[in-house]
C-alpha positions as CSV (number, residue, x, y, z in Angstrom):
1,X,42.5,-32.3,8.7
2,X,43.2,-28.6,9.2
3,X,41.6,-27.9,5.8
4,X,38.4,-29.7,6.6
5,X,38.1,-27.8,9.9
6,X,38.7,-24.5,8.1
7,X,36.2,-25.4,5.4
8,X,33.6,-26.4,8.1
9,X,34.0,-23.0,9.8
10,X,33.6,-21.2,6.5
11,X,30.3,-23.1,5.9
12,X,29.1,-22.1,9.4
13,X,30.0,-18.4,8.7
14,X,28.2,-18.3,5.4
15,X,24.5,-17.3,5.8
16,X,21.9,-19.6,4.4
17,X,20.4,-17.4,1.6
18,X,17.3,-19.5,1.6
19,X,16.6,-19.3,5.4
20,X,12.9,-18.3,5.8
21,X,13.6,-15.8,8.5
22,X,16.0,-14.0,6.2
23,X,13.5,-13.5,3.3
24,X,12.3,-9.9,2.8
25,X,9.2,-11.3,0.9
26,X,8.3,-13.4,4.0
27,X,8.7,-10.4,6.4
28,X,6.6,-8.2,4.1
29,X,3.9,-10.8,3.7
30,X,3.5,-11.5,7.4
31,X,3.7,-7.8,8.3
32,X,1.1,-7.0,5.7
33,X,-1.3,-9.7,6.8
34,X,-0.9,-8.9,10.5
35,X,-1.2,-5.1,10.2
36,X,-4.2,-5.4,7.9
37,X,-6.0,-7.5,10.5
38,X,-5.7,-4.4,12.8
39,X,-7.6,-2.4,10.3
40,X,-10.6,-4.8,9.8
41,X,-12.4,-4.0,13.1
42,X,-11.8,-0.3,12.6
43,X,-13.2,-0.3,9.0
44,X,-16.2,-2.6,9.6
45,X,-18.3,0.1,11.3
46,X,-17.7,2.3,8.2
47,X,-18.7,-0.5,5.9
48,X,-15.3,-0.5,4.1
49,X,-12.8,-3.1,3.2
50,X,-9.1,-2.2,3.4
51,X,-8.8,-1.8,-0.4
52,X,-11.9,0.5,-0.5
53,X,-10.3,2.5,2.4
54,X,-7.2,3.0,0.3
55,X,-9.3,4.3,-2.6
56,X,-11.1,6.7,-0.2
57,X,-7.8,7.9,1.2
58,X,-6.6,8.7,-2.3
59,X,-9.8,10.7,-3.0
60,X,-9.8,12.4,0.4
61,X,-6.3,13.6,-0.5
62,X,-7.4,14.8,-4.0
63,X,-11.0,14.6,-5.0
64,X,-12.1,14.2,-8.6
65,X,-9.4,12.0,-10.3
66,X,-9.5,10.0,-13.4
67,X,-9.6,6.3,-13.0
68,X,-6.2,6.0,-14.6
69,X,-4.7,8.5,-12.2
70,X,-6.3,6.8,-9.3
71,X,-5.0,3.4,-10.5
72,X,-1.4,4.8,-10.8
73,X,-1.5,6.4,-7.4
74,X,-2.7,3.1,-5.8
75,X,-0.6,0.8,-8.0
76,X,-3.8,-1.0,-9.1
77,X,-4.8,-2.1,-12.6
78,X,-8.2,-1.3,-13.9
79,X,-9.4,-4.9,-13.4
80,X,-8.8,-4.5,-9.7
81,X,-9.8,-0.9,-9.3
82,X,-13.1,-1.0,-11.3
83,X,-14.9,-3.4,-8.9
84,X,-13.7,-1.3,-5.9
85,X,-15.1,1.8,-7.5
86,X,-18.4,0.1,-8.4
87,X,-18.9,-1.0,-4.8
88,X,-18.0,2.4,-3.4
89,X,-20.5,3.9,-5.8
90,X,-23.2,1.4,-4.7
91,X,-22.4,2.4,-1.1
92,X,-23.0,6.1,-2.1
93,X,-19.4,7.2,-1.3
94,X,-18.2,8.1,-4.9
95,X,-19.7,8.8,-8.3
96,X,-18.1,8.0,-11.7
97,X,-18.7,10.2,-14.7
98,X,-17.3,10.7,-18.1
99,X,-15.1,13.8,-18.3
100,X,-16.8,16.6,-20.2
101,X,-13.6,17.6,-22.0
102,X,-12.7,14.0,-23.0
103,X,-15.5,11.4,-22.9
104,X,-12.9,8.6,-23.0
105,X,-11.8,9.6,-19.5
106,X,-13.7,8.3,-16.5
107,X,-13.6,10.6,-13.5
108,X,-14.3,9.6,-9.9
109,X,-15.3,12.0,-7.2
110,X,-16.6,11.9,-3.7
111,X,-20.2,12.3,-2.9
112,X,-21.2,14.3,0.2
113,X,-21.6,11.0,2.0
114,X,-18.1,10.1,1.0
115,X,-16.7,13.4,2.2
116,X,-18.5,13.0,5.6
117,X,-17.0,9.5,6.0
118,X,-13.5,11.1,6.3
119,X,-14.4,12.4,9.7
120,X,-15.0,8.9,10.9
121,X,-11.8,7.7,9.3
122,X,-9.6,10.2,11.0
123,X,-9.6,8.0,14.1
124,X,-8.1,5.0,12.3
125,X,-4.4,6.1,12.0
126,X,-4.0,7.0,15.7
127,X,-5.8,3.7,16.7
128,X,-3.4,1.7,14.5
129,X,-0.4,3.4,15.8
130,X,-1.6,2.9,19.4
131,X,-2.3,-0.8,18.8
132,X,1.1,-1.3,17.2
133,X,2.9,0.3,20.2
134,X,5.7,1.4,17.9
135,X,7.0,4.9,18.2
136,X,5.7,7.1,15.4
137,X,9.2,8.1,14.3
138,X,10.0,4.4,13.8
139,X,6.8,3.9,11.7
140,X,7.7,6.9,9.6
141,X,11.2,5.5,9.0
142,X,9.6,2.1,8.1
143,X,7.3,3.9,5.7
144,X,10.3,5.7,4.0
145,X,12.2,2.4,3.7
146,X,9.2,0.7,2.2
147,X,8.9,3.5,-0.3
148,X,12.4,2.8,-1.3
149,X,11.7,-0.9,-1.7
150,X,8.6,-0.2,-3.8
151,X,10.6,2.2,-6.0
152,X,13.3,-0.3,-6.5
153,X,10.9,-3.2,-7.2
154,X,8.9,-1.1,-9.7
155,X,12.0,0.3,-11.5
156,X,12.5,-1.1,-14.9
157,X,15.2,-3.7,-14.8
158,X,17.5,-1.8,-17.2
159,X,17.6,1.3,-15.0
160,X,20.5,1.5,-12.6
161,X,19.6,2.5,-9.0
162,X,21.8,5.7,-9.3
163,X,19.9,6.7,-12.5
164,X,16.6,6.1,-10.9
165,X,17.4,8.7,-8.1
166,X,18.1,11.3,-10.8
167,X,14.6,11.0,-12.4
């Protein structure tokens, strides 16, 4: 009888590895969806979707990038990035041209309209922070932790975490 009681207590102490509320993927998915809904009303007056906004952020950070560099920075493949760039070009925010030094490279750069849009976008981060009501220091910590998660998830499976930090 004593063994069955002890075994029962061990079962209670062992966490359920499949409990929904313990899943990192679930927390990330819900956080992503709910935070992105905060962006929608802020981006609509600018005529941008959230993925288009991310492309613009990358270009406002460094104008005139190759499509491949932009894709690497945004973690997007060309099949996802190309339609975003086409739409942004139709909206008049970017232009795509072949690089003069290497015609195989497609370069994206902001138009004057795209540069001016940055001024309007500057209100978005403070509005999101205010709406979340989370201290900025906590959001910065979260951003750093998510960066570590992204690095770990994108690391090749045969690289040890300690080796990845040395790279």
